[in-house]
C-alpha positions, -999 to 999 in steps of 0.1 A, spaced: 0 0 0 13 34 -9 2 68 5 8 101 -13 7 136 3 9 170 -14 12 205 -2 10 238 -20 30 270 -15 44 298 -36 70 325 -41 75 356 -62 106 360 -84 119 374 -117 138 358 -145 150 360 -180 149 331 -204 178 338 -225 177 322 -260 140 314 -257 129 339 -283 103 366 -278 93 385 -248 104 360 -222 141 370 -229 133 402 -211 133 404 -173 98 396 -161 83 381 -129 58 356 -118 39 347 -86 50 310 -88 28 283 -72 45 250 -62 30 217 -55 51 192 -37 41 155 -37 56 128 -16 49 90 -12 56 63 14 44 30 25 44 32 63 23 54 86 35 63 120 17 56 153 -5 86 147 -17 72 114 3 98 93 29 93 66 44 127 75 29 156 94 16 182 68 30 209 90 66 194 88 62 190 50 50 226 46 79 239 67 105 222 45 89 235 13 86 270 28 123 270 37 133 260 2 111 286 -14 123 313 9 157 310 -8 140 318 -42 114 344 -30 118 380 -43 150 372 -62 163 375 -97 166 337 -105 193 344 -131 215 355 -103 206 326 -79 234 300 -73 212 271 -86 208 286 -120 243 299 -127 251 284 -162 216 272 -167 182 286 -175 158 295 -146 130 279 -165 100 265 -147 113 231 -155 147 237 -139 130 255 -110 109 224 -104 140 201 -105 159 224 -81 130 223 -56 128 185 -59 165 182 -51 165 207 -22 134 191 -5 148 156 -11 180 166 7 160 182 35 138 152 40 168 128 38 167 90 33 139 72 49 103 63 46 92 93 25 103 100 -10 96 131 -31 75 120 -61 72 152 -80 72 190 -79 50 211 -101 57 248 -107 30 270 -120 41 302 -134 5 312 -142 -29 297 -139 -26 281 -172 10 271 -175 30 246 -154 60 224 -155 64 191 -135 96 173 -125 96 138 -114 126 115 -117 121 84 -137 135 60 -110 128 63 -73 
């Protein structure tokens, strides 16, 4: 039996998508929305996979590092594009490191840069 949890949070940031063509090459900003999904097989004595509060705290900490920044200047995106796809992969990696090995695995991170556009990162093998 597998359980899945998800939490939602957001951050505001600016970026330029150099080489993308068109208006996205200019500095512009988004109010990004991030959905984090984790999975696991065992519940604790309280009947929970992981406390939602703990999961929200971890995600909020990762997003605080991105909030109100120029993502092109952020350490994670030096030498790469701060696209929604790469932002999702960065968040996945940071949250995975913060959770550490154990009973819960990060399944996917979805980054919405608007109400109608999102990118999802989920590694093929977990």
